[in-house]
Every structure is written in structure tokens, then in C-alpha cells.
mmCIF file of the C-alpha atoms, coordinates in Angstrom:
data_MODEL
# 
_entry.id   MODEL 
# 
loop_
_atom_site.group_PDB 
_atom_site.id 
_atom_site.type_symbol 
_atom_site.label_atom_id 
_atom_site.label_alt_id 
_atom_site.label_comp_id 
_atom_site.label_asym_id 
_atom_site.label_entity_id 
_atom_site.label_seq_id 
_atom_site.pdbx_PDB_ins_code 
_atom_site.Cartn_x 
_atom_site.Cartn_y 
_atom_site.Cartn_z 
_atom_site.occupancy 
_atom_site.B_iso_or_equiv 
_atom_site.pdbx_formal_charge 
_atom_site.auth_seq_id 
_atom_site.auth_comp_id 
_atom_site.auth_asym_id 
_atom_site.auth_atom_id 
_atom_site.pdbx_PDB_model_num 
ATOM 1   C CA . UNK A 1 1   ? 2.840   -13.952 0.150   1.00 0.00 ? 1   UNK A CA 1 
ATOM 2   C CA . UNK A 1 2   ? 4.575   -14.159 -3.215  1.00 0.00 ? 2   UNK A CA 1 
ATOM 3   C CA . UNK A 1 3   ? 2.442   -15.070 -6.213  1.00 0.00 ? 3   UNK A CA 1 
ATOM 4   C CA . UNK A 1 4   ? 3.425   -16.708 -9.492  1.00 0.00 ? 4   UNK A CA 1 
ATOM 5   C CA . UNK A 1 5   ? 2.768   -14.750 -12.681 1.00 0.00 ? 5   UNK A CA 1 
ATOM 6   C CA . UNK A 1 6   ? 2.154   -16.190 -16.117 1.00 0.00 ? 6   UNK A CA 1 
ATOM 7   C CA . UNK A 1 7   ? 4.999   -15.693 -18.580 1.00 0.00 ? 7   UNK A CA 1 
ATOM 8   C CA . UNK A 1 8   ? 2.948   -13.031 -20.391 1.00 0.00 ? 8   UNK A CA 1 
ATOM 9   C CA . UNK A 1 9   ? 2.262   -10.983 -17.251 1.00 0.00 ? 9   UNK A CA 1 
ATOM 10  C CA . UNK A 1 10  ? 5.827   -11.413 -15.994 1.00 0.00 ? 10  UNK A CA 1 
ATOM 11  C CA . UNK A 1 11  ? 7.198   -10.121 -19.301 1.00 0.00 ? 11  UNK A CA 1 
ATOM 12  C CA . UNK A 1 12  ? 5.095   -6.961  -18.984 1.00 0.00 ? 12  UNK A CA 1 
ATOM 13  C CA . UNK A 1 13  ? 6.425   -6.303  -15.485 1.00 0.00 ? 13  UNK A CA 1 
ATOM 14  C CA . UNK A 1 14  ? 10.006  -6.949  -16.583 1.00 0.00 ? 14  UNK A CA 1 
ATOM 15  C CA . UNK A 1 15  ? 9.567   -4.418  -19.392 1.00 0.00 ? 15  UNK A CA 1 
ATOM 16  C CA . UNK A 1 16  ? 8.316   -1.720  -17.028 1.00 0.00 ? 16  UNK A CA 1 
ATOM 17  C CA . UNK A 1 17  ? 10.685  1.229   -16.581 1.00 0.00 ? 17  UNK A CA 1 
ATOM 18  C CA . UNK A 1 18  ? 8.907   3.510   -14.102 1.00 0.00 ? 18  UNK A CA 1 
ATOM 19  C CA . UNK A 1 19  ? 6.493   3.768   -11.201 1.00 0.00 ? 19  UNK A CA 1 
ATOM 20  C CA . UNK A 1 20  ? 3.895   5.169   -13.603 1.00 0.00 ? 20  UNK A CA 1 
ATOM 21  C CA . UNK A 1 21  ? 4.322   2.045   -15.697 1.00 0.00 ? 21  UNK A CA 1 
ATOM 22  C CA . UNK A 1 22  ? 3.648   -0.140  -12.658 1.00 0.00 ? 22  UNK A CA 1 
ATOM 23  C CA . UNK A 1 23  ? 0.472   1.827   -11.965 1.00 0.00 ? 23  UNK A CA 1 
ATOM 24  C CA . UNK A 1 24  ? -0.671  1.205   -15.542 1.00 0.00 ? 24  UNK A CA 1 
ATOM 25  C CA . UNK A 1 25  ? -0.083  -2.521  -15.081 1.00 0.00 ? 25  UNK A CA 1 
ATOM 26  C CA . UNK A 1 26  ? -2.026  -2.447  -11.814 1.00 0.00 ? 26  UNK A CA 1 
ATOM 27  C CA . UNK A 1 27  ? -4.973  -0.829  -13.585 1.00 0.00 ? 27  UNK A CA 1 
ATOM 28  C CA . UNK A 1 28  ? -4.752  -3.494  -16.302 1.00 0.00 ? 28  UNK A CA 1 
ATOM 29  C CA . UNK A 1 29  ? -4.980  -6.122  -13.559 1.00 0.00 ? 29  UNK A CA 1 
ATOM 30  C CA . UNK A 1 30  ? -8.108  -4.523  -12.105 1.00 0.00 ? 30  UNK A CA 1 
ATOM 31  C CA . UNK A 1 31  ? -9.604  -4.485  -15.583 1.00 0.00 ? 31  UNK A CA 1 
ATOM 32  C CA . UNK A 1 32  ? -8.985  -8.237  -15.830 1.00 0.00 ? 32  UNK A CA 1 
ATOM 33  C CA . UNK A 1 33  ? -6.287  -8.034  -18.506 1.00 0.00 ? 33  UNK A CA 1 
ATOM 34  C CA . UNK A 1 34  ? -3.222  -9.366  -16.658 1.00 0.00 ? 34  UNK A CA 1 
ATOM 35  C CA . UNK A 1 35  ? -2.073  -10.926 -13.384 1.00 0.00 ? 35  UNK A CA 1 
ATOM 36  C CA . UNK A 1 36  ? -0.414  -9.078  -10.506 1.00 0.00 ? 36  UNK A CA 1 
ATOM 37  C CA . UNK A 1 37  ? 2.336   -9.941  -8.006  1.00 0.00 ? 37  UNK A CA 1 
ATOM 38  C CA . UNK A 1 38  ? 0.250   -8.534  -5.126  1.00 0.00 ? 38  UNK A CA 1 
ATOM 39  C CA . UNK A 1 39  ? -2.520  -11.145 -5.041  1.00 0.00 ? 39  UNK A CA 1 
ATOM 40  C CA . UNK A 1 40  ? -3.650  -14.357 -6.728  1.00 0.00 ? 40  UNK A CA 1 
ATOM 41  C CA . UNK A 1 41  ? -6.735  -12.618 -8.108  1.00 0.00 ? 41  UNK A CA 1 
ATOM 42  C CA . UNK A 1 42  ? -9.492  -10.147 -7.371  1.00 0.00 ? 42  UNK A CA 1 
ATOM 43  C CA . UNK A 1 43  ? -11.762 -11.131 -4.510  1.00 0.00 ? 43  UNK A CA 1 
ATOM 44  C CA . UNK A 1 44  ? -15.499 -11.000 -5.187  1.00 0.00 ? 44  UNK A CA 1 
ATOM 45  C CA . UNK A 1 45  ? -15.970 -8.430  -2.424  1.00 0.00 ? 45  UNK A CA 1 
ATOM 46  C CA . UNK A 1 46  ? -13.464 -6.150  -4.172  1.00 0.00 ? 46  UNK A CA 1 
ATOM 47  C CA . UNK A 1 47  ? -15.463 -5.941  -7.412  1.00 0.00 ? 47  UNK A CA 1 
ATOM 48  C CA . UNK A 1 48  ? -17.726 -3.051  -6.260  1.00 0.00 ? 48  UNK A CA 1 
ATOM 49  C CA . UNK A 1 49  ? -14.597 -1.055  -5.342  1.00 0.00 ? 49  UNK A CA 1 
ATOM 50  C CA . UNK A 1 50  ? -12.863 -1.364  -8.716  1.00 0.00 ? 50  UNK A CA 1 
ATOM 51  C CA . UNK A 1 51  ? -14.001 1.939   -10.220 1.00 0.00 ? 51  UNK A CA 1 
ATOM 52  C CA . UNK A 1 52  ? -12.870 3.873   -7.140  1.00 0.00 ? 52  UNK A CA 1 
ATOM 53  C CA . UNK A 1 53  ? -9.600  1.941   -6.899  1.00 0.00 ? 53  UNK A CA 1 
ATOM 54  C CA . UNK A 1 54  ? -8.771  2.672   -10.534 1.00 0.00 ? 54  UNK A CA 1 
ATOM 55  C CA . UNK A 1 55  ? -9.395  6.393   -9.950  1.00 0.00 ? 55  UNK A CA 1 
ATOM 56  C CA . UNK A 1 56  ? -7.093  6.306   -6.917  1.00 0.00 ? 56  UNK A CA 1 
ATOM 57  C CA . UNK A 1 57  ? -4.367  4.573   -8.947  1.00 0.00 ? 57  UNK A CA 1 
ATOM 58  C CA . UNK A 1 58  ? -4.691  7.189   -11.672 1.00 0.00 ? 58  UNK A CA 1 
ATOM 59  C CA . UNK A 1 59  ? -4.032  9.857   -9.035  1.00 0.00 ? 59  UNK A CA 1 
ATOM 60  C CA . UNK A 1 60  ? -0.727  8.248   -8.050  1.00 0.00 ? 60  UNK A CA 1 
ATOM 61  C CA . UNK A 1 61  ? -1.453  5.724   -5.271  1.00 0.00 ? 61  UNK A CA 1 
ATOM 62  C CA . UNK A 1 62  ? -0.695  2.207   -6.515  1.00 0.00 ? 62  UNK A CA 1 
ATOM 63  C CA . UNK A 1 63  ? -3.137  0.086   -4.511  1.00 0.00 ? 63  UNK A CA 1 
ATOM 64  C CA . UNK A 1 64  ? -2.006  -3.350  -3.323  1.00 0.00 ? 64  UNK A CA 1 
ATOM 65  C CA . UNK A 1 65  ? -4.715  -4.378  -0.848  1.00 0.00 ? 65  UNK A CA 1 
ATOM 66  C CA . UNK A 1 66  ? -8.059  -3.123  0.428   1.00 0.00 ? 66  UNK A CA 1 
ATOM 67  C CA . UNK A 1 67  ? -10.937 -3.959  2.742   1.00 0.00 ? 67  UNK A CA 1 
ATOM 68  C CA . UNK A 1 68  ? -14.579 -3.065  2.202   1.00 0.00 ? 68  UNK A CA 1 
ATOM 69  C CA . UNK A 1 69  ? -15.505 -2.303  5.806   1.00 0.00 ? 69  UNK A CA 1 
ATOM 70  C CA . UNK A 1 70  ? -18.562 -4.548  5.563   1.00 0.00 ? 70  UNK A CA 1 
ATOM 71  C CA . UNK A 1 71  ? -17.514 -6.758  8.470   1.00 0.00 ? 71  UNK A CA 1 
ATOM 72  C CA . UNK A 1 72  ? -14.839 -4.666  10.173  1.00 0.00 ? 72  UNK A CA 1 
ATOM 73  C CA . UNK A 1 73  ? -12.762 -1.574  9.480   1.00 0.00 ? 73  UNK A CA 1 
ATOM 74  C CA . UNK A 1 74  ? -12.236 -0.548  5.870   1.00 0.00 ? 74  UNK A CA 1 
ATOM 75  C CA . UNK A 1 75  ? -8.598  -0.126  4.891   1.00 0.00 ? 75  UNK A CA 1 
ATOM 76  C CA . UNK A 1 76  ? -6.416  0.665   1.902   1.00 0.00 ? 76  UNK A CA 1 
ATOM 77  C CA . UNK A 1 77  ? -2.770  -0.208  1.343   1.00 0.00 ? 77  UNK A CA 1 
ATOM 78  C CA . UNK A 1 78  ? -0.640  1.047   -1.512  1.00 0.00 ? 78  UNK A CA 1 
ATOM 79  C CA . UNK A 1 79  ? 2.578   2.591   -2.788  1.00 0.00 ? 79  UNK A CA 1 
ATOM 80  C CA . UNK A 1 80  ? 3.422   6.256   -3.379  1.00 0.00 ? 80  UNK A CA 1 
ATOM 81  C CA . UNK A 1 81  ? 6.454   7.637   -5.220  1.00 0.00 ? 81  UNK A CA 1 
ATOM 82  C CA . UNK A 1 82  ? 8.511   10.531  -3.862  1.00 0.00 ? 82  UNK A CA 1 
ATOM 83  C CA . UNK A 1 83  ? 9.328   11.659  -0.331  1.00 0.00 ? 83  UNK A CA 1 
ATOM 84  C CA . UNK A 1 84  ? 7.650   15.049  -0.747  1.00 0.00 ? 84  UNK A CA 1 
ATOM 85  C CA . UNK A 1 85  ? 4.457   13.469  -2.109  1.00 0.00 ? 85  UNK A CA 1 
ATOM 86  C CA . UNK A 1 86  ? 4.443   10.919  0.696   1.00 0.00 ? 86  UNK A CA 1 
ATOM 87  C CA . UNK A 1 87  ? 4.946   13.533  3.421   1.00 0.00 ? 87  UNK A CA 1 
ATOM 88  C CA . UNK A 1 88  ? 2.190   15.768  2.074   1.00 0.00 ? 88  UNK A CA 1 
ATOM 89  C CA . UNK A 1 89  ? -0.241  12.910  1.499   1.00 0.00 ? 89  UNK A CA 1 
ATOM 90  C CA . UNK A 1 90  ? 0.265   11.629  5.035   1.00 0.00 ? 90  UNK A CA 1 
ATOM 91  C CA . UNK A 1 91  ? -0.603  15.087  6.403   1.00 0.00 ? 91  UNK A CA 1 
ATOM 92  C CA . UNK A 1 92  ? -3.680  15.431  4.183   1.00 0.00 ? 92  UNK A CA 1 
ATOM 93  C CA . UNK A 1 93  ? -5.023  11.995  5.083   1.00 0.00 ? 93  UNK A CA 1 
ATOM 94  C CA . UNK A 1 94  ? -4.570  12.581  8.797   1.00 0.00 ? 94  UNK A CA 1 
ATOM 95  C CA . UNK A 1 95  ? -6.516  15.824  8.525   1.00 0.00 ? 95  UNK A CA 1 
ATOM 96  C CA . UNK A 1 96  ? -9.529  13.585  7.830   1.00 0.00 ? 96  UNK A CA 1 
ATOM 97  C CA . UNK A 1 97  ? -10.768 11.099  10.422  1.00 0.00 ? 97  UNK A CA 1 
ATOM 98  C CA . UNK A 1 98  ? -8.683  8.335   8.822   1.00 0.00 ? 98  UNK A CA 1 
ATOM 99  C CA . UNK A 1 99  ? -5.566  6.811   10.365  1.00 0.00 ? 99  UNK A CA 1 
ATOM 100 C CA . UNK A 1 100 ? -2.707  6.954   7.843   1.00 0.00 ? 100 UNK A CA 1 
ATOM 101 C CA . UNK A 1 101 ? 0.997   6.240   8.082   1.00 0.00 ? 101 UNK A CA 1 
ATOM 102 C CA . UNK A 1 102 ? 3.812   5.413   5.706   1.00 0.00 ? 102 UNK A CA 1 
ATOM 103 C CA . UNK A 1 103 ? 6.785   3.064   5.657   1.00 0.00 ? 103 UNK A CA 1 
ATOM 104 C CA . UNK A 1 104 ? 9.815   3.469   3.337   1.00 0.00 ? 104 UNK A CA 1 
ATOM 105 C CA . UNK A 1 105 ? 10.021  0.678   0.791   1.00 0.00 ? 105 UNK A CA 1 
ATOM 106 C CA . UNK A 1 106 ? 13.698  0.066   1.561   1.00 0.00 ? 106 UNK A CA 1 
ATOM 107 C CA . UNK A 1 107 ? 13.001  -1.059  5.147   1.00 0.00 ? 107 UNK A CA 1 
ATOM 108 C CA . UNK A 1 108 ? 11.088  -3.843  6.889   1.00 0.00 ? 108 UNK A CA 1 
ATOM 109 C CA . UNK A 1 109 ? 11.558  -6.733  4.503   1.00 0.00 ? 109 UNK A CA 1 
ATOM 110 C CA . UNK A 1 110 ? 13.529  -5.044  1.734   1.00 0.00 ? 110 UNK A CA 1 
ATOM 111 C CA . UNK A 1 111 ? 16.830  -6.704  0.896   1.00 0.00 ? 111 UNK A CA 1 
ATOM 112 C CA . UNK A 1 112 ? 18.437  -5.649  -2.419  1.00 0.00 ? 112 UNK A CA 1 
ATOM 113 C CA . UNK A 1 113 ? 19.780  -8.312  -4.766  1.00 0.00 ? 113 UNK A CA 1 
ATOM 114 C CA . UNK A 1 114 ? 18.950  -11.090 -2.323  1.00 0.00 ? 114 UNK A CA 1 
ATOM 115 C CA . UNK A 1 115 ? 18.408  -14.752 -3.017  1.00 0.00 ? 115 UNK A CA 1 
ATOM 116 C CA . UNK A 1 116 ? 14.728  -15.560 -2.459  1.00 0.00 ? 116 UNK A CA 1 
ATOM 117 C CA . UNK A 1 117 ? 15.761  -18.569 -0.363  1.00 0.00 ? 117 UNK A CA 1 
ATOM 118 C CA . UNK A 1 118 ? 18.091  -16.581 1.889   1.00 0.00 ? 118 UNK A CA 1 
ATOM 119 C CA . UNK A 1 119 ? 16.907  -14.698 4.952   1.00 0.00 ? 119 UNK A CA 1 
ATOM 120 C CA . UNK A 1 120 ? 19.045  -12.487 7.157   1.00 0.00 ? 120 UNK A CA 1 
ATOM 121 C CA . UNK A 1 121 ? 18.554  -11.207 10.678  1.00 0.00 ? 121 UNK A CA 1 
ATOM 122 C CA . UNK A 1 122 ? 17.992  -7.750  9.215   1.00 0.00 ? 122 UNK A CA 1 
ATOM 123 C CA . UNK A 1 123 ? 15.222  -8.911  6.910   1.00 0.00 ? 123 UNK A CA 1 
ATOM 124 C CA . UNK A 1 124 ? 11.769  -9.017  8.468   1.00 0.00 ? 124 UNK A CA 1 
ATOM 125 C CA . UNK A 1 125 ? 8.630   -9.544  6.437   1.00 0.00 ? 125 UNK A CA 1 
ATOM 126 C CA . UNK A 1 126 ? 6.467   -7.784  9.026   1.00 0.00 ? 126 UNK A CA 1 
ATOM 127 C CA . UNK A 1 127 ? 6.838   -4.627  11.077  1.00 0.00 ? 127 UNK A CA 1 
ATOM 128 C CA . UNK A 1 128 ? 4.715   -3.342  13.969  1.00 0.00 ? 128 UNK A CA 1 
ATOM 129 C CA . UNK A 1 129 ? 3.547   0.282   13.738  1.00 0.00 ? 129 UNK A CA 1 
ATOM 130 C CA . UNK A 1 130 ? 2.062   1.965   16.848  1.00 0.00 ? 130 UNK A CA 1 
ATOM 131 C CA . UNK A 1 131 ? -1.258  3.676   16.085  1.00 0.00 ? 131 UNK A CA 1 
ATOM 132 C CA . UNK A 1 132 ? -2.469  4.663   19.558  1.00 0.00 ? 132 UNK A CA 1 
ATOM 133 C CA . UNK A 1 133 ? -0.987  5.326   22.971  1.00 0.00 ? 133 UNK A CA 1 
ATOM 134 C CA . UNK A 1 134 ? -2.120  5.353   26.595  1.00 0.00 ? 134 UNK A CA 1 
ATOM 135 C CA . UNK A 1 135 ? -0.786  6.416   29.978  1.00 0.00 ? 135 UNK A CA 1 
ATOM 136 C CA . UNK A 1 136 ? 0.404   3.640   32.250  1.00 0.00 ? 136 UNK A CA 1 
ATOM 137 C CA . UNK A 1 137 ? -0.819  4.784   35.670  1.00 0.00 ? 137 UNK A CA 1 
ATOM 138 C CA . UNK A 1 138 ? 1.623   2.529   37.530  1.00 0.00 ? 138 UNK A CA 1 
ATOM 139 C CA . UNK A 1 139 ? 4.764   3.948   35.955  1.00 0.00 ? 139 UNK A CA 1 
ATOM 140 C CA . UNK A 1 140 ? 3.362   7.325   34.933  1.00 0.00 ? 140 UNK A CA 1 
ATOM 141 C CA . UNK A 1 141 ? 4.594   7.032   31.341  1.00 0.00 ? 141 UNK A CA 1 
ATOM 142 C CA . UNK A 1 142 ? 2.973   6.969   27.919  1.00 0.00 ? 142 UNK A CA 1 
ATOM 143 C CA . UNK A 1 143 ? 3.093   3.538   26.314  1.00 0.00 ? 143 UNK A CA 1 
ATOM 144 C CA . UNK A 1 144 ? 1.828   2.000   23.086  1.00 0.00 ? 144 UNK A CA 1 
ATOM 145 C CA . UNK A 1 145 ? -1.810  0.966   23.296  1.00 0.00 ? 145 UNK A CA 1 
ATOM 146 C CA . UNK A 1 146 ? -2.306  -0.634  19.861  1.00 0.00 ? 146 UNK A CA 1 
ATOM 147 C CA . UNK A 1 147 ? -0.082  -1.789  17.005  1.00 0.00 ? 147 UNK A CA 1 
ATOM 148 C CA . UNK A 1 148 ? -0.825  -2.508  13.382  1.00 0.00 ? 148 UNK A CA 1 
ATOM 149 C CA . UNK A 1 149 ? 1.330   -5.274  11.912  1.00 0.00 ? 149 UNK A CA 1 
ATOM 150 C CA . UNK A 1 150 ? 2.376   -4.312  8.390   1.00 0.00 ? 150 UNK A CA 1 
ATOM 151 C CA . UNK A 1 151 ? 3.840   -6.174  5.448   1.00 0.00 ? 151 UNK A CA 1 
ATOM 152 C CA . UNK A 1 152 ? 6.201   -4.455  3.003   1.00 0.00 ? 152 UNK A CA 1 
ATOM 153 C CA . UNK A 1 153 ? 4.177   -4.974  -0.192  1.00 0.00 ? 153 UNK A CA 1 
ATOM 154 C CA . UNK A 1 154 ? 6.924   -3.489  -2.361  1.00 0.00 ? 154 UNK A CA 1 
ATOM 155 C CA . UNK A 1 155 ? 9.083   -6.577  -1.840  1.00 0.00 ? 155 UNK A CA 1 
ATOM 156 C CA . UNK A 1 156 ? 6.641   -8.647  -3.917  1.00 0.00 ? 156 UNK A CA 1 
ATOM 157 C CA . UNK A 1 157 ? 7.941   -6.786  -6.962  1.00 0.00 ? 157 UNK A CA 1 
ATOM 158 C CA . UNK A 1 158 ? 11.496  -8.070  -6.538  1.00 0.00 ? 158 UNK A CA 1 
ATOM 159 C CA . UNK A 1 159 ? 11.099  -11.242 -8.638  1.00 0.00 ? 159 UNK A CA 1 
ATOM 160 C CA . UNK A 1 160 ? 9.061   -9.392  -11.271 1.00 0.00 ? 160 UNK A CA 1 
ATOM 161 C CA . UNK A 1 161 ? 10.863  -6.191  -12.267 1.00 0.00 ? 161 UNK A CA 1 
ATOM 162 C CA . UNK A 1 162 ? 14.450  -5.483  -13.288 1.00 0.00 ? 162 UNK A CA 1 
ATOM 163 C CA . UNK A 1 163 ? 16.844  -4.986  -10.370 1.00 0.00 ? 163 UNK A CA 1 
ATOM 164 C CA . UNK A 1 164 ? 17.784  -1.426  -11.364 1.00 0.00 ? 164 UNK A CA 1 
ATOM 165 C CA . UNK A 1 165 ? 14.168  -0.259  -11.239 1.00 0.00 ? 165 UNK A CA 1 
ATOM 166 C CA . UNK A 1 166 ? 13.521  -2.237  -8.055  1.00 0.00 ? 166 UNK A CA 1 
ATOM 167 C CA . UNK A 1 167 ? 16.387  -0.658  -6.149  1.00 0.00 ? 167 UNK A CA 1 
ATOM 168 C CA . UNK A 1 168 ? 15.715  2.823   -7.535  1.00 0.00 ? 168 UNK A CA 1 
ATOM 169 C CA . UNK A 1 169 ? 12.053  2.750   -6.524  1.00 0.00 ? 169 UNK A CA 1 
ATOM 170 C CA . UNK A 1 170 ? 12.900  1.241   -3.132  1.00 0.00 ? 170 UNK A CA 1 
ATOM 171 C CA . UNK A 1 171 ? 14.806  4.414   -2.309  1.00 0.00 ? 171 UNK A CA 1 
ATOM 172 C CA . UNK A 1 172 ? 12.036  6.759   -3.459  1.00 0.00 ? 172 UNK A CA 1 
ATOM 173 C CA . UNK A 1 173 ? 8.743   4.998   -2.706  1.00 0.00 ? 173 UNK A CA 1 
ATOM 174 C CA . UNK A 1 174 ? 6.659   4.466   0.409   1.00 0.00 ? 174 UNK A CA 1 
ATOM 175 C CA . UNK A 1 175 ? 4.133   1.896   1.547   1.00 0.00 ? 175 UNK A CA 1 
ATOM 176 C CA . UNK A 1 176 ? 0.954   3.626   2.721   1.00 0.00 ? 176 UNK A CA 1 
ATOM 177 C CA . UNK A 1 177 ? -1.371  2.071   5.290   1.00 0.00 ? 177 UNK A CA 1 
ATOM 178 C CA . UNK A 1 178 ? -4.745  3.807   5.615   1.00 0.00 ? 178 UNK A CA 1 
ATOM 179 C CA . UNK A 1 179 ? -7.409  2.661   8.073   1.00 0.00 ? 179 UNK A CA 1 
ATOM 180 C CA . UNK A 1 180 ? -10.954 3.812   8.714   1.00 0.00 ? 180 UNK A CA 1 
ATOM 181 C CA . UNK A 1 181 ? -11.331 3.910   12.524  1.00 0.00 ? 181 UNK A CA 1 
ATOM 182 C CA . UNK A 1 182 ? -15.120 3.549   12.219  1.00 0.00 ? 182 UNK A CA 1 
ATOM 183 C CA . UNK A 1 183 ? -16.028 -0.136  12.246  1.00 0.00 ? 183 UNK A CA 1 
ATOM 184 C CA . UNK A 1 184 ? -18.382 -1.372  9.501   1.00 0.00 ? 184 UNK A CA 1 
ATOM 185 C CA . UNK A 1 185 ? -18.411 1.946   7.631   1.00 0.00 ? 185 UNK A CA 1 
ATOM 186 C CA . UNK A 1 186 ? -18.484 0.967   3.967   1.00 0.00 ? 186 UNK A CA 1 
ATOM 187 C CA . UNK A 1 187 ? -15.442 1.928   1.930   1.00 0.00 ? 187 UNK A CA 1 
ATOM 188 C CA . UNK A 1 188 ? -17.902 3.252   -0.666  1.00 0.00 ? 188 UNK A CA 1 
ATOM 189 C CA . UNK A 1 189 ? -19.962 5.335   1.773   1.00 0.00 ? 189 UNK A CA 1 
ATOM 190 C CA . UNK A 1 190 ? -20.200 9.073   1.145   1.00 0.00 ? 190 UNK A CA 1 
ATOM 191 C CA . UNK A 1 191 ? -17.930 9.575   4.149   1.00 0.00 ? 191 UNK A CA 1 
ATOM 192 C CA . UNK A 1 192 ? -15.987 6.348   3.520   1.00 0.00 ? 192 UNK A CA 1 
ATOM 193 C CA . UNK A 1 193 ? -12.301 5.719   3.070   1.00 0.00 ? 193 UNK A CA 1 
ATOM 194 C CA . UNK A 1 194 ? -12.163 5.610   -0.736  1.00 0.00 ? 194 UNK A CA 1 
ATOM 195 C CA . UNK A 1 195 ? -13.760 9.016   -1.191  1.00 0.00 ? 195 UNK A CA 1 
ATOM 196 C CA . UNK A 1 196 ? -11.482 10.597  1.398   1.00 0.00 ? 196 UNK A CA 1 
ATOM 197 C CA . UNK A 1 197 ? -8.350  9.067   -0.104  1.00 0.00 ? 197 UNK A CA 1 
ATOM 198 C CA . UNK A 1 198 ? -9.368  10.220  -3.587  1.00 0.00 ? 198 UNK A CA 1 
ATOM 199 C CA . UNK A 1 199 ? -10.059 13.739  -2.315  1.00 0.00 ? 199 UNK A CA 1 
ATOM 200 C CA . UNK A 1 200 ? -6.691  13.880  -0.536  1.00 0.00 ? 200 UNK A CA 1 
ATOM 201 C CA . UNK A 1 201 ? -4.879  12.749  -3.691  1.00 0.00 ? 201 UNK A CA 1 
ATOM 202 C CA . UNK A 1 202 ? -6.700  15.394  -5.718  1.00 0.00 ? 202 UNK A CA 1 
ATOM 203 C CA . UNK A 1 203 ? -5.637  18.030  -3.188  1.00 0.00 ? 203 UNK A CA 1 
ATOM 204 C CA . UNK A 1 204 ? -2.067  16.774  -3.460  1.00 0.00 ? 204 UNK A CA 1 
ATOM 205 C CA . UNK A 1 205 ? -2.151  17.149  -7.248  1.00 0.00 ? 205 UNK A CA 1 
ATOM 206 C CA . UNK A 1 206 ? -3.428  20.726  -7.091  1.00 0.00 ? 206 UNK A CA 1 
ATOM 207 C CA . UNK A 1 207 ? -1.022  22.082  -4.457  1.00 0.00 ? 207 UNK A CA 1 
# 
């Protein structure tokens, strides 16, 4: 999933010294000023979401991927800094009707100071997260009903930022996976995912 940045965009990422700096670069990408390691470019369907996505980034959730909900379930994936922030945000989001869960950036695909061409048994690009359960009548036990397969988006930063920042953030940041369980509910709807995420982030800021 890695993308290739221009020398100009790569230099900006290499000069970044903080998570806040990475958020600023992400906003610059959404404004069409630079490239990003998270995707080859903005999809046309993402354009109507840009204003809301920028507001969400400004509140501390660095967005890496999103879905509009026009043909399926809307979703939002991003990065959050700080264990306390991540714990509180997860609680706030799950108090809405959204499904939200987090994954530490230093697991599931993270391998510090690794050669891009080298894989280990411990390194997995994808991880399965259970999101619903059911009772197996035959054995009388609760089992996983549905999984969501997740990619550790943080690892895309490894070739782009200095190793000290990469490893520091890996130990303090979390991937967030947020899903609207209502199929074909627009991300921009009054009761859609983007408004609820923004409201939860605002609550987080004011607590």
C-alpha cells in the first residue's frame, strides 16, 4: 500500500518533528498543496467530505482513509496521539451508534528500523478485529460473529519521517477504525459519521 512521494513532499515529511506537524501536512494534502504517504491522491467521491475531514484533523484525528456511505457503510480511519486521548475518544464514539475501536501503532505491521524488503513472522500487514459476537447453540459458547480486517496505516510513515519520530509516535499513537453500522447512510448526513466524530472530538477537547 506504500506510495511514492515527490522529493518536495518527502522533504516536508522528513522535516516534521511532531504529530501536530503531521496533521498540518495532512491538511495541506487535502487542500491540494502536497502529496501524502497514505494514498496516491484524493478520490473524486472524497471531495465533498474535505471540509469536514479538515475540521476533524484540526481537532486531533489525523485521517488516513474514509468512505462516503453512498454504496455501503460509511467509515473513517485515522491516527490519534496519546493513550488517554485514545481511551476517552473510544468511549465517546461508542456512546453514539457508531462502531469504533483502536489499535496501537506499534503492533500489527509495525517493525522498527526494518528493511522494507525484509518481512518477519511477527510482522503482519493486516489484523482481524472482532466487532460482533453470537452464541453457538451446539457448544453453548459465545463466538465471534464478524471480523473487520484492519491495516496499520501508521507503518506507511516509516519511509517518510525520521526514525526517532517514527518510533516515538509508534509508542504513543493509535489507529482508529470507525464504522457506521447503518448501510448507505451518507457520511455527511445530519446523523452521519463525520458529524458524530467531530462532536466526539469536540467533547474530548472540552473535558
